[in-house]
N, C-alpha and C positions, 0 to 999 in steps of 0.2 A: 559178140556181134550185136550191133544196136539194131533194134527193129524199127522199121520205118513207121512213124506216127502220122496219122491223117486226122484232120478235123472232122468231127461229126457234121454231117450236112446242115443240121439245124444251127449249130454253132457258127459254121462257115457263113450261112446266110445272115446271121446276126452281125458278124464281123463286117461283111460287105455293106450291110445297112448303115452301120455306124460310120464306115469310111465314106459312104455317099454323103451322109449328113455332114461330116466334116468338110468335104470338098465343096459342097454347095454353099456353105457359109463363110469360107475363108475370104471370098471375093467381096463380101458385104460387111466386113469388120469396120470399115470406115464410113458406113451409112450414116447420114445425118440423124441427129436424135429425133425420135418420134413422140409427139404428144406427151404422155405421162412420163416418158423417160427422162425429161428435163427435171422432174422432181427427184428422181433417183440420183441422177448425176449431180444435182445441186446438193443433195445430201452427202454424196461422196466428197465433194469440194469442202463442205462444211466440216466433216469429220477430219479430212486432211488438214484443214486450217486450224483445227483444235488439237493439233499434235496427236492425232489418231485416237483421241478419246471419243468414243461413240455417243457419249451423253452430251449432245449439243442439239439445240432446237432447230428444226428446218421444217418447211412445209412437206407434209406427207411423212412425218416421223414414223419410223419403222423399227422392228427389232434389227440388231446391229450386224449380223453375220455377212450378209450380202454387200451392204453398204461399206462395211469395214474392210472386207476383202478387197474390193476395188480401190479403196483409199490407200491401202498398203501398196498396191501396184502403182497407183498415181504417185505416191511418195518415193518409192524405190526407183522408178523410171521417169516418166513424165505424164502429165494429164493427157489422156487420149481416150476417146470413146472405145477404141479397140479392146482395151483391157476389160471393160465391162462386158463386151460382146464375147470375149474369150471365155469368161467365167460362165456365161450363159451356154456357150457351145459345149463346155465341159458337162454342165448339168443335163443338157439335151441328150448327149450320148449316154450319160450315166442313166437317165430315165429309160432309154431303150433297153439297155442291158439288164437292169433290175426289173423292168416290166417282164422281160423274157424269163428271168430266173424265178421270180415270184409265181408267175403263171405256170412254169414248169414244175415248180414244187407243189402246186395245188392241182393242176389239171393235166400235166404231161407236155411233151415236146411240141406236139402239133398245135395245141391251144396257145402255147407260149409264143411260138413264132408268128402265128396269125395275129395275136393281140399286139405284139410289137410292131408288126408290118402295118396294121391298120392305124395304130397310133402315129407312126411316122407319116402316113398320108393324110392325117387329119389337119385340115386348114388351121385350126386354132393352135395345134402343136407347132406347125411349121412357122406361123407367124410369130408366136411367142419365143421361139428359138432364135429370132433375129433381134429381139429388143431386150434391153437391160431392165427387167422387171421381175418381181418375186414369184409369179405364178408358176413358172416352170421349176425354178429351184426348190420351192417348198413341196411341189408335187413329187419331184425326184427323191428328196430326202424322206418323204412320208412313205414312199414305195420302198426305199431301203429299210426304213423302220419296220414296216410290215414284214419284209422278207426275213430280217434278222429275228423277228419275233417268232415266225413260223419255224425257222431252223434252230431256234433256241440258242442264240448267241448273245447272252446278256450284255456283255461289254460293248459289243458292236451295236446292239440295240440302243444302249444309253448314248453312245456317240452320235448315232443318226437321229435319234429322237431329240437330243439336245440341240443339235444343229438345226433341226426343223423348227423347233419353237423359237429359236434365235433368228430365223429367217422371216417367219410370218406368224402373226398372233393366232390365226385359226388352226395352226398345227397343234395347239394345246389340247384340242379335243381328242385326238387320236389315242394318247396314252390312257385316257379315261375309258374309252371304248374297249381297248385291248384288255385292261384290268378287269373290266365288267364282264367281258366275254369269258375270260378265264375263271372268274369267280362263279358264274353261272355254271360252267362246265364242272367245276369243283363240287358244287352243291349236288349236281346229278350223280357224281361218282362216289361222293363221301358223305352221304346224308346221315349216316349213323355213327361216324367216327369224328367227334368234335375235335379231339386232340390232333388227329391227322389234318383236319381242315384248317385248323389254326396254323399249324406248321406250313401248310401249303400256301396260306395267305402271306405269311412272312417271307416265304421263298420267292413270291411274285411281286413284292414291293418294289423291285428294281424297275418294274414297268412304269412306275410313277415318278422316277428320278427326273425325267424331262420337266415335270411340273415344278420341281424344286428349282431347276435352273431358270425356268421362266419367271418364277416368283422372285428370285434373286435379281433378275434384270428389271422387274417392275420396282423393286425396292431401290435400285440404282436410279431409275427415272425419278422416283419420289424425292430422292436426296438431291440430285443435281438439277432436275427440271420442275419439281413441284407437283407432279401428277404421276399416277401409275401407268396409265395408258393415254395415248394422245387423245385429248377430249373429242376432237372432230371426228376421228374414226369411230369412237364409241357411239357417237350421236347418230351415225348413219344406219345402224341396225335396230330394229325394234319388232316386237311381236305384232304390233298393230299394222306394220307394213305387210307382214306375212299373212295376216288374216285378210286384209284388204285385197291382196292379190289373189288369194284363193277364192274368196267370195265373188270376185269380179271375173273369174275364169281366165285369169292371166297365165295360169300355170302351163297350159298347152302351148300358148304363144311363146313363152320363155323357152320351153323345151324345143320348139321348132327353130329358134334362132341361136340357141346354144349348141344344138346338134343338127345343123342344117343338112338336109338330104338323108339322114339316117334316124330321125327322131322316132319313127314308127317302130324300126328294128330295135332301137334302144329300149323302148318301153316294153316291147314284146319279150326281149331277151331277159330283162330284169324280172318281169312277172313270171315267165315260165321257169327261169332258173331258180327263183326263190321258191315257187311251188314245188318244183322237182326236189329241191333240198329238203322240204318239209313233208310233203304228202306223197308225191308220185315216186314210183320206181325205187323204193328204199334199198332193194337188193342191188340195183345197178349203181347206186351212189354210196360210197363208203361214208361211215359216220362222221369221220374228221372232215371229209370233203363237203358233206352237207353243212357242217358247222362253219366251214370256211366260206362257202357260198352265202350263207345267211349273214355272216359278218360283213362281206362285201356289199350285200344289199342294204344292210343297215347303214353302213358308212356312206353309201351313195345317196340314200334317202335323207340322211341327216344333213350332209353338206349341201345337197340341193336345196332343202328347205331353209337352212341357215342363210344361204346367199340370196334366197328369194326374199328374205326380210331386209335386204339392204339395197344399195345402189346396183343397177343392172348393167354390169360389164361382163362380157363373155368370159374374159380371162379369170374372173373370180370363180367360175364353174369348172375351170380346167382340172381341179383336183378330182372331179368325178369321172374324168375321161378314162384313166386306167381301170377303174373299177367296172365301168359299163362295157368297156371293150373286152375285158377278160370274161365277163358274163355273157356278152354276145358271142365270143368265140367259142366258149363252152357250150352254149345253147346250139350253135351251128354244128358243133362236133357231135351232138347227141342226135341230130336229125339226119346228118349225112355221114354215113359209116365209111365210105371210101375216102382214104386220105388224099388220093390224087384229085378227085372231084372237089373235095373240101378246099384244098390249097388253090385250085383253079378258081373257084368262086371267090375266095379271099383276095387273090391277086386282082381279079377283074373289079371286085368291089373297091379295092384300094385305088386303082387307076381311074376308074369312073368317077369315084368320089373326088379325087384330086382335080381332074379335068374340069368338072362342073363347078368347082368352088374356088380353086386357087386363082384363076386367071380372069375372073370377071372384074372388069374396071368400072362398073356402074357404082360410083361411090354413093349415090343417093340411097341404094339398097343395102349399103354396108350397115353393120350394127355395132353397138358398143362404142368404143373409142377409136374405131378404125384399125385396131390391132388384132382383129379376129381372123384375118386371112391375108393373103398377099396384096390386097388392095392398099395396105399400108405403104407400099412402094409408090403407088400413085399419089397418095396424100403427101408423102415427102417430096415427091417430084414437083407437085403443084406449089407447095409452100416454098420450095427452093427457088422455083421459077419466079414466083411473086417477089421474094426478097431480093433476088438478083436483079430484077427489073427496076425495083426502087433504088438500089444501090447505083445502078448505071445512070438512071435518068434524074434522080433526086438526091445526089450525093451530098448537097449542103442543106438538106431539109431536116426539120425536127421530125423524128419518127416516134409516134405513140402507138402502142399495141397492147391489146389485152392478152390474158393468158390463153394458150401457151406461147403465142407468137412474140409476146414481150421478152421471154427468155431467149428466143432465137436471135434477138438483136444484141443481147448483152455480151456475148463472148464467141469468138471463132470456134471454141471448143465443140459447140453443138453443130458445127458444119454448115452454117448458113451465111455468115458474114465474115468479112476480112479483118475488121477492126473491133476493138472493144469499146463498150459504153457509148452506144449511139443515142444521143438525145437525153431528155429529162423525163421526170415522172409527173403525171397529172393527177392531182387529187380531186376526184369528182365531188367530194364533200364541199369543196370551195366553189364549185359551180363556175359561173361566168367569169368571176374574178380571176381565178387560176387560169382559165382559157385566155382571157385578155392579156395576161402577162406573157403567155407563150406567143401570142400574135405580136406583141410589141418587141419581143426578143428575137424571133426568127421570121425570115422572109417567107418561108414555106413551112407548112405543118401538115404532115401526113398522118392519118389514123388508119391502122391496120387492125381489123377486128372480125371475129366470127359472128358478132351480134348484128341484128337488124338495126336500121337507122333510128327507128322509133324507140328502141331500147336504150339509146345513148342519151341520157337526160342531161349530162354535164356540158354538152356542146350544142349550141344552137343548130337546128337541123338545116337552116338556110345557109349554113357555112360548109355543108358537106357536098362534095362533088365526086361521083363515082369514077374510078379509074379502072378501065377493063384491061386485064393482062392475058385473057384467054382468047386464043385464035381458032383452034380446031373444034370439032364436034365433041370430041372426048373432053377437052378442056371445059366446055360450056356445061358439062354435067356436074361440075363442082363449083361453077361461078357463084352460085348462091350460098355456098358454104364458106368460101373464103372472100371476104370483102375488103377492098382497098379503097380508101377515101382520101381526097385532097381537101384540106381546109383552107379556104380562100379568104383572106382578110378584106 
């Protein structure tokens, strides 16, 4: 006789959460490309055009795994934004699953479910799960790497770690921290046995294998492209930026817009959890658990400070979300002993957090590149509306647009135009000469730009006439962000 098998309630909740995640995303697979997505999809097209050889130069050059995976799907089937979105959807569900598994391994079922639940309702997670960018995949792979590290599965750790460093350069730091973490533990346990310590170090060298994979990729870059890492990316991060932001008290401002609505709780949970792991209640927290908490705190602080030294986009900080949400859930579980009350508070926090952040359409108060919450739908809608207006009313005009709007005009793949190759390119270094050539060639010239008119030095300001395409009050909220100009000869 077969016994009837039932899912554990926590596992069942996780399955339902992943199912809801899939259902909510399916209808948006054909969403037009948003902002930085055009760089990623241009990279996909470049790799596809290079016979799937990932060593090809494109703007925003990145480690190859994410770009190459989409390129393979483009080559096997047809170029379509949906393939990139499907990859992201896979990683978004994978992140929820392994966020749960890692938190359960460290803190138990209750903390595991609450951390996965809160992550799902985080605006940044939800927004990033709609767009083809590397923030969510590298976070998912890093959590996989951490999980396989804690359950001591070397082969799976190497696979996850190698995939992470081939998705985003910043993943290269995690193997270093994990090896250092184990090395410190070994010194505490084996101070007097040098032979045993040496053997232990050799047995843990697998933790550094992802660094070897990353080095091989950099060598490939040097051979094919002439540099180890894309120079522009390297130039964005500096210690001077970090020091300047710390001295100017920008840290708390950054925390407030990276973790909107829960910044106070994030700080409190990190401080209390780290203190608890080191000083307080040593009998109530096991030695291994204290070590794990401290590792999460160190990883959070490092990644936060590292990204504080570079350009400020919310998605760059997404890697910190799983760490702080696990710490927050653990902190909450220590002060609320009743599991029913605990989960009630978590559910209420999740829904309140989502309702106060997801559906705000005030674009002026948005932060980063507009891909930090669901206001990205509004931005896409306004850009689509602008371009559709121009296509209907100025179908025979020359269209000149700066980044990223210029890419929207290039190909129907991005979901904005019906035809390829609209117009020519204007080199602002040629100044009025290049502009006059365009006026002689075309009866109408339109300039679509995010810049203010006084910032456009290559076109005489008296030739610019503003075209308003916004009619409602909501539309006027972004009228200053998307500018449409007609150049009159």
